[in-house]
N, C-alpha and C positions, 0 to 999 in steps of 0.2 A: 504494500500500500504506500503511495507517495506521501511524503511529508508535506503538509500544507505550508504555503508561503505567505498566507494572509492571516491577519488577526481576526478576532470575532466580528469586528465591524466591516470586514471585507477589504481593509487597507493592507497592502503588502507590508510584511514585517520588516523588510529592509529599507522602507522609506524612513528617513531621518525625521525625528520630531524636533530637532534643534534648528528650527527655521522660524524667522519672523513672518515670512510670507511665502507661499508656494502656490503654483498652479500645476497640478500633476494629473495625468490621465493613466488609467490602468485598463488594459485590454484582457489579458489572460496569461496566467502563469504557465499553462500547458496548452499552447495553441493546438487546436484540433485539426487544423488544415495541414496539408503536406507541402506548404510553401517552402521554398528553399531558404527564405529569410522571413521571420515573423517577429513583429514588434510586441513586446510584453508590456512596457510602460515607458513613460517619459514625462518631461515637464521642465519647470525651472524652479529654483530655490533661492531665497534671500536668507543667508545664513545668520544664525545668532552668534554672539561674541564667543561662545564656548563650543561652536560647531566642531565636531571631530568624528570622523569615520575611520574605523580601524577593523579591517576584515582580512582574514587569512585566505579567504576563498569567496567566490561569488558564483551563483548558478547560471548566470547569463553573460553574454558579451555586452559591454557598456562603453559608450563614448560620451565624454563630458567636455563642455566648452565653457570657459570663463568669460563672461560678458563684462564684469566689473569687479573691482576689489583686488585684494591680494591674499595669498595664503601659501601653504607649503604642501607638497605632495611627496610621499615616499612610495615609490612604485617599483615592485620587484627588487627591493633593496637599495634603490638609488633615490636620492632626495633632490627635488626640483623646486624652484620658486614658481608660484602661480601668479598670473596677472592677465589682464585683458588680451584675448586672442590666443591663449594657450588651449590646446586640445589634447586630451589624453584618453587612452583606452585600457581597459582591463577585462578580465573574464575568468573562467574557471582556473583555479590553481595559480592566480596572480595576486599575491598579497598587496594591499594598498592602504595607506593612511592619508587622509585628507583633513587639513586643518585650515582655519581662516585667521587672518590678521584681525584681532579684535577692534583695531582702530580703523580698518579699511576692509570691511567684511565682504566676503565673496558673494557675488550673484552669478549663478551658473546654471546652465542647461544640461540635461542628460537624456539619454535614451538607452534602454535595455532591450536586447533582442536575442533571438536564438535561431536555430535552423542550420542545416548542413553548409549553407553558403556564408554564414555569419563570419566564422573564422577565416574562411578562404578570402573573402573580400578585404577584411582588415589586414591580413598578412600580405596580400597582393598590392593593395593600394595605400594602406596605412590610415591612421596610426595602428601598428601592430599591437596586440595586447601586451601591456607592460611598457609602453613607450609614450612619450610626450612630444608634441610638435608645436610650432608657432605658425599661425596663418597670417598671410599678408593682407587679406580682405575679411576682417572680422565681421563687417556689416553683412556680407554675403552669407556667411555661416549663420549669423544671427537670424536672418530672414528665413532661412531654410528651417531652423529650429522653431521659429514662430509658426511657420506653416505646419510643421509636424504636430506641435501642441494643439493648434486649432483643429486639425483633422482628427487627432486622437481623442479630443474632448467631445467631438460631435457624435451623437448617437445615430450612427448610420451603419448599414450592413456593409458598406464599402470601406469603412474606417480602417480595418486591419490591412487590406490590400493597399489602400492609399498610403498608410504609414510605412509599410514595407518598401514601397516605391520611393518615398521621400528619404528614407534612411539610405538607400542605395545612392540617391542623388547626393546626399550629405557626405557620404564617404568619398565619392568621386570629387566633389568640390573641395573637400579638405585636401585631398591629394593634389589637386590642381593649384591650390593657393598656399601650400606649405613652403616655408622659407627657412634657411639656416639661421639667419639673424633677424630680429624684429625690424620692420621697415616703417613703423609708425610710433608715435609718442603715446605711451600708455595713458598718460594724464589726459591728453586730448581725446582719445577714444572713450575714456571713462566719462568725460564731460558730455560728449555726444550721446552716449548711452543714457546718462542721467536726464538729458533734455528729451530724448526719445521716450523714456519711461514716463516722464511728467506729461508729455503730450498724450500718450496712450490713456493715462488715468484721468486726465483733466481736459479732454478735447472739447467737451460741452461748455465748460466754464471759460476756457481760453477764447477770448474775442479776436485774437490775432497774434502775430509773432511777438509784438511788444510785450503782451502779457506773459508769453512763454519765456522770453529772454529775461524779463524782470524776475519771475519766480525762480528761474534757474541760475540767477546771479551772473548772467553774461549779457553782453550787448547784442543787438540784433544782427549787426554785421558779422560778429564772430560766430553766432549761431548759424548764419548762412554759410560761412566758410567751413564749419564743421560738417555740415551736410554735403557740401561740395566735395569734401575730402573723403568722407566715409560712406556716402550714400549715392544713389543714382537718381535722386529727386531732391527738390528744394524743401526746406522745412514747411513752407506754405503749402506745397503740394501734399506733403505728408499729413499735415493738419487737416486739410480739406478732405483727404481720403478717409481719415478717421471719422470726421464728422458725417460724411456721406454714408459710411458703413452703418453708423447709428441711425441715420435717416432712413436707410433702406430697411432696417429691422423694424422701425416704427411704422413705416408705411405698410409692411406686410403682416404685421401682428396687431394692428389696432385700426380703429376707424377714424383716427385723427385726420383732419383736413390737411392738405399740403401746406397751406399758410400757417397752420398751427405747428406743424413740424419745423417749418422754416423759422418761426419765432423761437421755438424751443432751442434750436441750434445757434441762435444769436444773429439770424439774418433779419434785418429790418425790412428788406424788400423780398417778397416771395418770388419775384421774377429773377432776381439775382441768385436765389437759392436754386431755382429750377435750372438755370444755366449751369451752375456749378455741379448740380446732380447729373445732368446730361453729359457734362464733360468727363465725369468719372465713369459713369455706367453706360454711356452711349444711348440712353433712353430717358425721356422726361419722367418726372415723379408719378404723374397720374397713370399713364400706361404701364409703368413699372408695377404699380399696385395690382394691376389685373393679372400679373404673372403668378399670383399666389396659387 
């Protein structure tokens, strides 16, 4: 009989409780499909000051990505410094210890997966289990992880297959962007990530880039330079997309009028809102509603 990997409330026992905030999804400890690669769980974690993981073994293959903060990693007996853009992997029979700097706590993404192709892909493209690499384009890896978490948390029959496909993309993109030495300033990327996080959580309250810059303690021109350096869109485009995603959800899950949704998102002019919505989705708000 297989030993259970979940607690009484259905949460995997290997999920750390030493987190301030987390968004994690859980598909299945024992995927029933015969997929070559199957995702078990994943997500992101904002670590507490005393965060510490110390495992001699792990039942799945895992890839972790540091988005922000600092820490230390002992992986297969070797100690490494952790910082933004670091990616590492472990798996069965790979001991690992992960700790955070209490003054600059880690924010990291992870995905655990299994299947006959899991080890093969990691060993062929990297990072191989027990190794750590630095990526030159952390923003690209971050967006793939965001997509993974979004699909993993969606209650859909296609979630397992979508997540497996995204993990393969993730491994290949890590391989493509791995560098020997860091090519970006960690402090700058951390500031970019902090601004991005603020926009995600406060897109409705933020009236424009000035609000974002002020709350993130940077000036507007520096905010624009950060996005030019680490992203493929401007901060205004990113903020608009976040707002329009909320608008799309409101339009398809409520009977609110278009003008009511516009005002809720901070648009004084419903026509301006409609133009912005169509620019993002390629369709005006009213016909979009009928797609339900």
